[in-house]
C-alpha positions as CSV (number, residue, x, y, z in Angstrom):
1,X,-8.0,-12.0,4.7
2,X,-8.7,-9.3,7.2
3,X,-12.3,-7.9,7.6
4,X,-13.3,-6.1,4.3
5,X,-14.8,-3.1,6.1
6,X,-11.7,-2.7,8.2
7,X,-9.4,-2.8,5.1
8,X,-11.6,-0.3,3.3
9,X,-11.5,2.2,6.1
10,X,-7.8,1.9,6.7
11,X,-6.9,2.2,3.0
12,X,-9.4,5.0,2.3
13,X,-7.8,7.0,5.1
14,X,-4.4,6.3,3.6
15,X,-5.3,7.5,0.1
16,X,-6.9,10.7,1.2
17,X,-3.5,12.4,1.1
18,X,-0.9,13.7,-1.3
19,X,0.9,10.3,-1.7
20,X,1.0,8.2,-4.8
21,X,2.3,4.8,-3.6
22,X,2.1,2.5,-0.7
23,X,4.3,-0.3,0.8
24,X,7.4,0.9,-1.1
25,X,10.8,0.5,0.6
26,X,11.9,3.2,3.0
27,X,14.7,4.5,0.8
28,X,13.8,7.1,-1.9
29,X,16.5,5.7,-4.2
30,X,15.0,2.3,-4.2
31,X,11.5,3.7,-4.9
32,X,12.9,5.6,-7.8
33,X,14.6,2.5,-9.2
34,X,11.2,0.7,-9.0
35,X,9.6,3.5,-10.9
36,X,12.3,3.5,-13.5
37,X,11.8,-0.2,-14.1
38,X,8.1,0.5,-14.6
39,X,8.7,3.3,-17.0
40,X,11.0,1.0,-19.0
41,X,8.2,-1.6,-19.2
42,X,5.6,0.9,-20.3
43,X,7.9,2.5,-22.9
44,X,8.1,-0.9,-24.6
45,X,4.3,-1.1,-25.2
46,X,2.6,-0.2,-28.4
47,X,1.0,3.2,-28.9
48,X,-2.7,3.3,-28.0
49,X,-2.4,0.4,-25.5
50,X,-5.3,0.0,-23.1
51,X,-3.8,-0.4,-19.6
52,X,-5.7,-1.5,-16.5
53,X,-4.0,-1.0,-13.1
54,X,-5.6,-3.1,-10.3
55,X,-5.4,-1.7,-6.8
56,X,-4.1,1.5,-8.2
57,X,-4.2,3.6,-5.0
58,X,-3.3,7.1,-6.1
59,X,-2.1,5.9,-9.5
60,X,1.6,5.5,-9.1
61,X,1.9,3.0,-12.0
62,X,-0.4,5.0,-14.4
63,X,1.8,8.0,-13.7
64,X,4.9,6.1,-14.8
65,X,3.0,5.0,-17.9
66,X,2.0,8.6,-18.7
67,X,5.6,9.7,-18.3
68,X,6.8,7.6,-21.2
69,X,7.3,9.0,-24.8
70,X,4.1,7.2,-26.0
71,X,2.3,7.8,-22.7
72,X,-0.3,10.3,-24.1
73,X,-1.5,7.7,-26.5
74,X,-2.4,5.1,-23.8
75,X,-5.9,4.5,-22.4
76,X,-5.3,4.4,-18.7
77,X,-7.8,2.9,-16.2
78,X,-7.1,2.4,-12.4
79,X,-9.4,0.6,-10.0
80,X,-9.2,0.1,-6.3
81,X,-11.3,-1.5,-3.5
82,X,-11.0,1.8,-1.6
83,X,-13.0,4.9,-2.5
84,X,-10.1,6.6,-4.3
85,X,-9.9,10.0,-6.0
86,X,-6.3,10.5,-7.1
87,X,-6.9,13.6,-9.2
88,X,-8.2,15.3,-6.2
89,X,-5.8,14.2,-3.5
90,X,-2.6,13.8,-5.5
91,X,-2.7,16.0,-8.6
92,X,0.2,15.9,-11.0
93,X,1.2,14.2,-14.2
94,X,-2.2,12.7,-14.9
95,X,-4.2,15.9,-14.7
96,X,-3.6,16.7,-18.3
97,X,-3.7,13.2,-19.7
98,X,-6.3,12.9,-22.5
99,X,-7.6,9.5,-21.5
100,X,-7.4,8.5,-17.8
101,X,-10.0,7.5,-15.3
102,X,-10.1,6.1,-11.8
103,X,-12.9,4.0,-10.3
104,X,-13.1,3.3,-6.6
105,X,-15.1,0.6,-4.8
106,X,-14.0,-2.1,-7.3
107,X,-13.2,-5.6,-6.1
108,X,-10.5,-7.2,-8.2
109,X,-12.6,-10.3,-8.2
110,X,-15.5,-8.6,-9.9
111,X,-14.1,-6.2,-12.6
112,X,-16.8,-4.0,-14.3
113,X,-15.3,-4.4,-17.8
114,X,-16.2,-6.4,-21.0
115,X,-14.2,-9.4,-22.0
116,X,-10.9,-8.7,-23.8
117,X,-11.1,-5.0,-22.8
118,X,-7.4,-4.4,-22.1
119,X,-4.0,-5.0,-23.8
120,X,-2.1,-4.9,-20.5
121,X,-3.0,-5.5,-16.8
122,X,-0.6,-4.2,-14.2
123,X,-0.4,-4.1,-10.4
124,X,2.1,-3.1,-7.8
125,X,1.5,-4.6,-4.4
126,X,-2.2,-4.9,-5.1
127,X,-3.5,-7.9,-6.9
128,X,-2.3,-10.2,-4.2
129,X,-4.6,-8.6,-1.6
130,X,-7.6,-10.0,-3.5
131,X,-9.1,-13.5,-3.6
132,X,-6.5,-14.7,-6.0
133,X,-8.4,-17.4,-7.7
134,X,-11.4,-15.1,-8.5
135,X,-9.2,-12.1,-9.3
136,X,-7.0,-14.2,-11.7
137,X,-10.1,-15.4,-13.5
138,X,-11.0,-11.8,-14.0
139,X,-7.6,-10.8,-15.2
140,X,-7.8,-13.6,-17.8
141,X,-11.3,-12.5,-18.8
142,X,-10.5,-8.8,-19.4
143,X,-7.1,-9.3,-21.1
144,X,-7.3,-9.6,-24.9
145,X,-5.7,-12.7,-26.6
146,X,-2.0,-12.0,-26.6
147,X,-2.4,-9.4,-23.8
148,X,0.1,-9.1,-20.9
149,X,0.1,-9.2,-17.2
150,X,2.9,-7.4,-15.3
151,X,2.6,-7.7,-11.6
152,X,4.9,-6.8,-8.7
153,X,3.7,-8.7,-5.6
154,X,4.8,-9.0,-2.0
155,X,7.1,-11.9,-1.3
156,X,8.0,-13.3,2.2
157,X,11.7,-12.5,2.0
158,X,11.3,-9.0,0.6
159,X,12.6,-5.8,2.1
160,X,9.1,-4.3,2.1
161,X,7.7,-7.1,4.2
162,X,10.6,-7.0,6.6
163,X,10.1,-3.2,7.0
164,X,6.4,-3.6,7.7
165,X,7.1,-6.3,10.3
166,X,9.4,-3.8,12.1
167,X,6.7,-1.2,11.9
168,X,4.1,-3.6,13.3
169,X,6.2,-3.9,16.5
170,X,6.5,-0.1,16.8
171,X,2.7,0.5,16.3
172,X,1.9,-2.2,18.8
173,X,4.2,-0.6,21.4
174,X,2.6,2.8,20.9
175,X,-1.0,1.4,21.2
176,X,-0.3,-1.0,24.0
177,X,-2.1,-0.6,27.4
178,X,0.0,1.8,29.4
179,X,2.0,2.6,26.3
180,X,2.7,6.2,25.2
181,X,-0.7,6.8,23.6
182,X,-2.7,5.2,26.4
183,X,-0.7,7.2,28.9
184,X,-1.3,10.4,27.0
185,X,-5.0,9.7,26.8
186,X,-5.1,9.2,30.6
187,X,-3.3,12.5,31.1
188,X,-5.7,14.3,28.9
189,X,-8.7,12.7,30.7
190,X,-7.4,14.1,34.0
191,X,-6.9,17.5,32.5
192,X,-10.4,17.5,31.1
193,X,-11.8,16.7,34.5
194,X,-9.8,19.5,36.1
195,X,-7.7,17.0,38.1
196,X,-4.0,17.3,39.1
197,X,-2.1,15.8,36.1
198,X,1.0,15.0,38.2
199,X,0.6,11.2,38.5
200,X,-0.6,10.8,34.9
201,X,2.4,12.9,33.8
202,X,4.7,10.5,35.7
203,X,3.1,7.5,34.0
204,X,3.5,9.2,30.6
205,X,7.2,9.8,31.3
206,X,7.6,6.1,32.2
207,X,6.0,5.0,29.0
208,X,8.2,7.4,27.1
209,X,11.4,6.0,28.7
210,X,10.3,2.5,27.7
211,X,9.8,3.7,24.1
212,X,13.2,5.3,24.1
213,X,14.7,2.0,25.3
214,X,13.0,0.2,22.4
215,X,14.4,2.8,19.9
216,X,17.9,2.3,21.1
217,X,17.6,-1.5,20.8
218,X,15.8,-1.4,17.4
219,X,17.0,1.7,15.5
220,X,15.8,3.7,13.7
221,X,12.2,3.1,14.9
222,X,11.1,6.2,13.1
223,X,7.4,5.8,13.9
224,X,7.9,5.7,17.6
225,X,10.4,8.6,17.4
226,X,8.0,10.7,15.5
227,X,4.9,9.9,17.6
228,X,6.6,10.2,20.9
229,X,8.2,13.5,20.0
230,X,4.8,15.0,19.2
231,X,3.3,13.6,22.4
232,X,6.1,14.9,24.5
233,X,5.9,18.4,23.0
234,X,2.1,18.5,23.5
235,X,2.4,17.2,27.1
236,X,5.0,19.8,28.0
237,X,2.8,22.5,26.8
238,X,-0.6,21.1,27.7
239,X,-1.7,24.4,29.4
240,X,-1.5,26.1,26.0
241,X,-4.3,23.9,24.6
242,X,-8.0,23.7,25.1
243,X,-8.7,20.3,26.8
244,X,-11.2,19.3,24.1
245,X,-8.6,20.0,21.4
246,X,-6.1,17.8,23.3
247,X,-8.6,14.9,23.3
248,X,-9.2,15.4,19.6
249,X,-5.4,15.3,18.9
250,X,-4.9,12.1,20.9
251,X,-7.9,10.5,19.2
252,X,-6.6,11.5,15.8
253,X,-3.2,9.9,16.5
254,X,-4.9,6.7,17.8
255,X,-7.0,6.4,14.7
256,X,-4.1,6.9,12.4
257,X,-2.0,4.2,14.2
258,X,-5.0,1.8,14.2
259,X,-5.4,2.3,10.5
260,X,-1.7,1.8,9.9
261,X,-1.7,-1.4,11.9
262,X,-4.7,-2.6,9.8
263,X,-2.7,-2.0,6.6
264,X,0.3,-3.8,8.0
265,X,-1.9,-6.8,8.9
266,X,-3.5,-6.7,5.5
267,X,0.0,-6.7,3.8
268,X,1.1,-9.7,6.0
269,X,-1.9,-11.7,4.8
270,X,-1.4,-10.8,1.2
271,X,2.3,-12.0,0.8
272,X,2.8,-14.6,-1.9
273,X,4.2,-17.3,0.3
274,X,4.7,-20.7,-1.3
275,X,1.1,-21.8,-0.6
276,X,-0.3,-18.7,-2.4
277,X,2.3,-18.7,-5.1
278,X,1.8,-22.3,-6.2
279,X,-1.8,-21.8,-7.4
280,X,-0.6,-18.7,-9.4
281,X,2.0,-20.8,-11.1
282,X,-0.5,-23.6,-11.8
283,X,-2.9,-21.2,-13.4
284,X,-0.2,-19.7,-15.6
285,X,0.7,-23.1,-17.0
286,X,-2.9,-23.5,-18.3
287,X,-3.5,-23.3,-22.1
288,X,-5.0,-19.8,-21.7
289,X,-1.5,-18.5,-21.1
290,X,1.3,-18.9,-23.6
291,X,4.3,-18.0,-21.4
292,X,5.2,-16.6,-18.0
293,X,8.1,-15.8,-15.7
294,X,8.2,-15.4,-11.9
295,X,11.4,-14.0,-10.4
296,X,12.6,-11.9,-7.5
297,X,12.6,-8.2,-8.2
298,X,15.7,-6.6,-6.8
299,X,16.1,-2.8,-6.6
300,X,18.3,-0.6,-4.5
301,X,21.7,-1.2,-3.0
302,X,20.9,-4.3,-1.1
303,X,20.6,-7.9,-2.2
304,X,17.1,-8.4,-0.7
305,X,14.2,-8.3,-3.3
306,X,11.4,-5.9,-3.0
307,X,8.9,-8.5,-4.2
308,X,8.2,-11.1,-6.9
309,X,7.7,-9.9,-10.5
310,X,5.2,-11.9,-12.4
311,X,5.1,-11.4,-16.2
312,X,2.8,-13.4,-18.3
313,X,1.4,-13.4,-21.9
314,X,-2.2,-14.6,-22.7
315,X,-2.6,-17.1,-25.4
316,X,-3.3,-15.7,-28.9
317,X,-6.6,-17.6,-29.0
318,X,-9.1,-18.7,-26.4
319,X,-8.0,-22.3,-26.8
320,X,-4.4,-21.5,-26.3
321,X,-3.3,-22.2,-29.9
322,X,-0.6,-19.7,-31.0
């Protein structure tokens, strides 16, 4: 996996905003279908269920749980490796829930809960980011006998992974030497030194044309379009800005893109390819589990899955006897 400190920084920046989910497909209708499936799952749970969401982010799954007819009766706990604070950055349905808490800085491989603490463990695009062997041992430990794991994970042929691969190419183009952001930084540097910006402006125009060519060849290329539009507008009106503010703006854009690239790399390493899925299947066939199912999860209008759905029941007794 990618460097832990780098992952933490990238994800902490991501969750300090009014967003509730990550890595979801680009279409709003597909995202809503995923949420509907989760609400259906939570609606089938017993009143008073204790639910743990691993890698909760800003709590998208716990929001779906709270929205069900029995949601107010649930005990909801969300943990994440990042320093999250969902009730601050993304207030909403959970603000008035009588029993919800979020805990940041928690590694899925070292959960701070007693044995058999939860009836249900859930995760959406989260558990697979951890050391799977250690994290799975923790899931087994904190689930009560007869408890349930319900986990939507990244799979290599999913729409989400494909979209992130496309975004990776866009971010790399924007951050490349002599790319749009580098050219903008050089323009700003000349402006700050009181130099004639003419040559730097020409280089920026050249990088912008190359970006436009990429967008035509790989539509819709939304990230490039958005970033380059902002850069072009700023460059055309550079005299209206304080040079120090221009530098800050470019550095902010660079940091945001670097963080996004780190999250994309992290996602790529987390995918449940066959070599990572096989140990999961092997673990679920052990006597500590009484049944499981792993299947592609399809949502939206296309045929491509949005991940793998793993649903499993713990054995009713520690030895696996029903």
